[in-house]
N, C-alpha and C positions, 0 to 999 in steps of 0.2 A: 622846242629844245633843239639846239643844232647837234649834227652828228659830231662825235669826237674825232679828232684828226689822229691818223696813225703815225707813231714815232718812227724814226728811221730804224731803230732797234728792231721794232715789230715788223716792219716791212722786210728787213733782211732775214729774220727768222721765217717768216712765211715763205719768202723765195726759197730759202734753203730747204724747208720742209717739202716744198712742192718739188724741187729737184731731187731731193732724196727719195720721194715716193715714185717718180718717174723712172729713176735709176734702178730701183729695186725690180721693176717689171720690164726693163730694157733687155732685149736679146735673151730671154729665158730658155730659148731653145737651143742653147749651147750644147755641145757635146759634154757628157759626163767625163770626169776624170777619175783615176784609179780609186781614190777614197769613197767617192760618191758610189761607183758600181759596187764597193764592198758594202756600203749601206743598204743597196737595193738586193744584193745577194742575201744579207742577213735578214732584211724585211720580207723577203720572198720565201723564206724557210718556214716550215710548220711551226706553230707556236711552241710545240714541245721541244723543238731543235734550236730555237733561237739563243738560248743560253750556251749550247755547244758551239755555235757559230762565234759568240761573243768571246769565247776562251780558247779560239783556235790559234790565235796569233794574227790573224787578218784584221778583225775588228776588235778594238779594246776599250769599247765604251760600255756604260751600263745600258739597261734595256729600253728605257723609255722612248728615245727617239725611234729606234726600230719598230717598236710596237705602233706608235704614231704613224710612221710612214706606211707601215703594212696596211693600216686602216684608211690612209690616205689613197694609196694605190687601187684599193678595192673601190673606193668612192669616185676618185678623179682620173684615173688611168695611170699608164706606165710610160707615156712618151717623156722626153727629155724636158719639155716645158711644163708638163704636169708634176713631174718630181721636183722641179725647181720652185714651182708655185707655192708649195707649202712653206718653204723657208721664206719666200718673199712676202706671204701673208704674216707669218710669225715677225718678220722684220717690220712690217707695218704697224703691227700691234705694239712692237717695242718703241717705236717713235712716239705714239700717242700715250703709251704707258710712261715714258721718260717726261712728256710734257706735264702729265698729271702729277707725277711724282715731284718734279721741280716747283709746280705751281703750290702743291700742298705744304712742301717743305720751305720755299723760300718766296712765294709770291708769283704774280703774273709773269713779271719779266724773267724771272729764273725758270718758270715752266717753258717760256718761248725758247730761252737759250738753250736749255737741256734738250728739247725736241729738235732743235736745229742742230746741235752737236751731234746727237745720235743719227739724225737723217744723213749727214754728209761725211761721217766718219768712214774712212776706207774700209776698215774691218766690217762696220755694220753693213755696207753696201755689198762687198764681196761675199759674205757669209749668209747674206739674205738671198743669194742666188746659188747656194750649194746644197745638195741633198746630204747635208751632214747635221750633226746636233748643235753646232756652234751657235746659231741665232736662238735657238730655244734656250741655250745656256745663258745667253744675254738677256732674255725676257725673265727667266726666273731669277737670275742673280740681280736684276733691277728690282723686282718686287721683293727679294729677300732684303735687300739693303734698305729699301724704302720702308718696309714694316719694321724693320729693326730700329731705325731712326725714330718711327713713331713710338715705338714701344719705350725706347729710352728717354723719349720726351715726355714721360708721364703717361704713356699709354696704358691702355686697360689690358685685360686678359685677351680680348680679341686680336690685338695688334701682335701680342706674343704668339698667339695660336697661329695667326697668318704668316709670321715670320717662320715659325717651325714648319708649317705646311710647304711653303715655298722653298725652304732650305731642303726639305726632304725631296721634293721633285727635282731640285737642282742635282743632289746628290745621285739621283737615278738618271740624270741626263748626261753628266761628265763627270769623269774622276777628278778634275781640277777643281770641282766644287768643294772638295775637302780642304784645299789650300784657302778658299774664300771663307769657308767656315772657321778655319784657324785664325784668319785675320779678323773676322767679326768677333770671335772670342777675345782677341786682344782688345778690340774696341769696347766690348762689354765689361772686361776686367777694369779698363781705364774709367769708365763711367761708374762702375760699382765702388771704386775708391772715393769718388765724389758723394755718391748716393748708395748707401747699403741696401736700400729697399729694392734695388734692381736685381740683387743676387738670387733670391728665390725664384721669381718668374723666369729669369734667364736660364738657370739651371734646368728647370723644368721644360723649357722650350727647346734648348740645345739637346737635353736628354731624350726628349721625344723623338727629336730628328735623328739622332744617332741610333736609337732603339730601332726605329723604322727602316734605317739603312743597314742594320746588322746582318739581316739575311743575305745581303749581296755580297758581304766581305769574303766570304769563301770563294766566290766566283772572281772577285777582284783579285785575289791572291793568285788564282790560276791565271788570270789575264797577265799579271806581271811576270809570272814564270814562262808564258808563251811568247812574249814579246821578244824580238831579236836583241842580242847584245848591242849596247851602245857605248861609244867611246867616251872616256872621261872628259869633262868639261873644264875649261880654264876660265880666268877672270874676263877675258875677251868676251866669251859666251854670255857671261853674266851682263856685261855692258850691252851686248846687242840684244838681249832679252829686254832690258830697260828701254832700249831704243824702239823696238817693236811695240812694246806696251804703250809708248806715246803715239802709236798709230802711224808710224813713219815707215812701215813695212808692210808690204802686201804682195801676194802672189798674183801675177799677171801673166796668164797663159804659161808658157814654159820659163818665164823670167821672174826673178825676185826684183821688184821694183821699189826703190826708196828714195828718199831725198838725197841729194849730193852730201857727203860727209859734213861740208862745212856748214850746212843747216842745223846739224844736230844740237850743237851747243846752244844757240840763241832759242830754239824751240823748247828744249827742256828747261832753259832758264826762264822762259816765260811761263811755263807750266808751275814751276816751283815759286816764282816770284807771285803769281796770282795767289796761291795758296798762302804764302807768308804774308802778303799784304792783308788778305781777308782775316787772318789769325790775329792781326794787330788791331781789329776793329771788334772789340767785346760785344758789341750789340748785334753783330751779323753772325749768328749761329757758330760760335766758337767751338763747341763740343762737337757739333755734327761735322764741321769742316775737318777737325781733328780726326774723328773717326773715319770719314771718307779718305782721308790721306793715309792713314793706317791701312785701310783695305786696299788702296791703290797701289801701295808699296810692297806690304808684307806678302800679299798673295802672289805677286811675280817674284819676289826675293827668296822666299823659302824654298820652292822646289829647284831653284837655281843654285842656291848654296848648298842643298843636299846633294845636288849632282856634282858639286866640286868633290865631294868625298865619296860618294856611292851613286854612280850614274843612273839616273832613271829616264824614262822616256819623256822628253821635253822638246817642245818646238814653239816658235815665236806665236803662232796662231793660238795656242793654249792660253795665252795672256788675255784673250777676248774676255775671259771671266771678270776681268777688271773694268771693263768698258763702261758698264752703268755707273760704277763709282767714279771714274774719271769724268764722264759727262756731268754727273751731279755735283762733284767738287768744283769743276770750271765754272758751272752755271751759278752756283751759290757764292764763289769767289768774286765773280763778275758784279754781284750785287753790293759789293764793298766799295766800288768805284763812286766817287763823289758826283759825278755828272753822267748823263746818258751818253754823251758824245763819246767819253772815254770807254765807257761799256761797250758801245757798238763797235768802236775801231779795234778793241781787244778781241771781241767776239769774230769779227770779220777776218782778223789775222789768225785766229785759231781755226777757223773753217777753212781759210785759204791753204793751210798747211796740208790739208788732203788732197789738194787739187792734182799734184803730180802723180802720186801713186793711183788715183782714181781714173785719171786720163790714161795712164799707162795700162791699166788693167783692161779698159775698154778699147785700147788700140789694136789688140790681137786676140785672136780666138782663145778662150780659156784652155780648151783642150782639143787634140786633134784624133782622140780616140775613135770617134765615129767615121771620120773620114778615112783614117787609116784602115779600120775594119772593112769598110766599103771597098777600098782599094784592094785589099788582100782577097776578098770575096770575088771581085771582078777577074782577078788573075790567077785564082786558084783552080786547078784542073785536077782530073782523076790521077791519082798516084802522087800528086805533089805533096811535099812536106813543108810545114810552116815552121820556121825558126824565129825566136824572139830573144832579143838581148836588151834588157834583162827579161826573164821569164815571168816576173811578177805582173808584167803588162797585160799578160793573157787575161787576167780577170777583167780589166776594163774593155780590151778588145774583144773578148769572148762575150761580153754583154751584148755587143752588137752583131758578132759573127760567132755563133757558138763552136764552130770547128776549131777557132783559134784556142779553145781552152786545151786542145791536145798538143799545142806547140811545144816544142823542146828547145834547147840551147845548143845542141850539137846533132850532126849527122854522122853515123857510125859506119866506117869503111871496113868491110870483110873482104868482099871482092867487089870489083866495079860494077858487076852485074847487079848486086844487092842495092846499089844506090838509087834513090827514086828518080823519076824522069825529070823532075824539076823541083825548085825550091822558091819559097817567097820567105824573104829574109827582112826583118826589121831590126835596125840597129839604133840605139838611142846614144847620140853623141853626149859626152866625149868618149863613151865606150867604144871599144874596138873588138873585132874578132881576135882570138888568140892567134899566134903564128901558125900553129899546126892546122888549125880550122881554116884560116884564110889560104893556106897553101893547098888544102885538100879541095876547096871550092874553085880556086883557080885552075887547078890541074884537070878537074873533071866536069866544070860547068863553064858556060858562057853567058854574060850578062845580056838579057833580053830587053829589060826596061826597068827604069827606077824613077822614084819620085820622092821629094823632100817634103816632109810634114813638120815644120817648125824645127826642133832638135832631133827629129828622127828621120830616117831614111828607109824606104822601103824598096828592095831590090827584088826583080824576077830573075831567076837563073834556070837555064835548061841545060840538060845534059848534052855534052858534046858527041 
């Protein structure tokens, strides 16, 4: 028997998966940025103190990832590469999980497509390299959506139990899992109208997950109270959130890199057209595609619409909770294409949309905190004072140079003799020193040396 030839679609998917795996482990030794050092700070606390850290206003996530990171640091170490490796491994597991979910729900080609989309999606790459909970959120969201799909398709009690378990794990991973669950409930309601036998098992599964999450609700309330006030959102923020949900936005070092605005309409149009085309093919999983479309849109829209009336803390990266549903939706929609060439071309286009933000991400250091800390350490001398603008950067810089944790935003003048002999000042652009502070420094200090690190400048001043 001769060996079967590989199709162009399969070759494209294998290359995409290989590239995605490589990128997840490329330059893992990058410096941590602020959010990551907050994760490490929380995970480094005693077990009894982790809940206090999570309600202090710095870290606003549930406890599952900090606990996992705490165990990982004890096993693997605390270097930057060690800390990033945990998320890279979770991201790798997410790729193969996406392939398995696509295979079981739509067949071999859908499995290949879903794994490829997960491999090269900019979000999945970036957050597979962060010591944060986002990639774990992707993994649990994927399994939650997969088992819900199996349960709604005549699944037995085991599928409902697995859906409930992964939903509960997701709720303890990130607060935005609540919006995913809300969207999943809408999906369940839609299916229950068609098949009333779904209601009982669904109520039990959702109820078990909510009951298991209930002990954390009091802490979640304290987290909302501790978060800084956020400004009211407008409709442009809602549109930007949908823009980022399509995977067209990603943090790249100190920059926000995205496709040129002219690319937004055709990319979103392709995503919508794929789902609409698939829904016109009744034999190609119509209920599943409708459900995934609901999850992909409702999960993003609800928190943004809430924020129009009552601002809540929301940012583009939180939409990563919808990534598994987006990948599954696209993979299953591609199955509706009548020929393999059209399917391959559409998949190639979708994969290509992530090239620009991915290249931008890898074109510059993700963070300069380690380099800034080393520069401050090298130029710090007895009696010197460290000034940071803004001071919240002290958490990240202090991770590498603990004395930076003592940094302030001002030097007080009582008499000239009271001034420290020197200052090491970090200013984050476009922030500037206030006029009174700038006048004080110019009057009593002279610039000895300065160096730029991305959007930050560190200056060493000595007393005249």
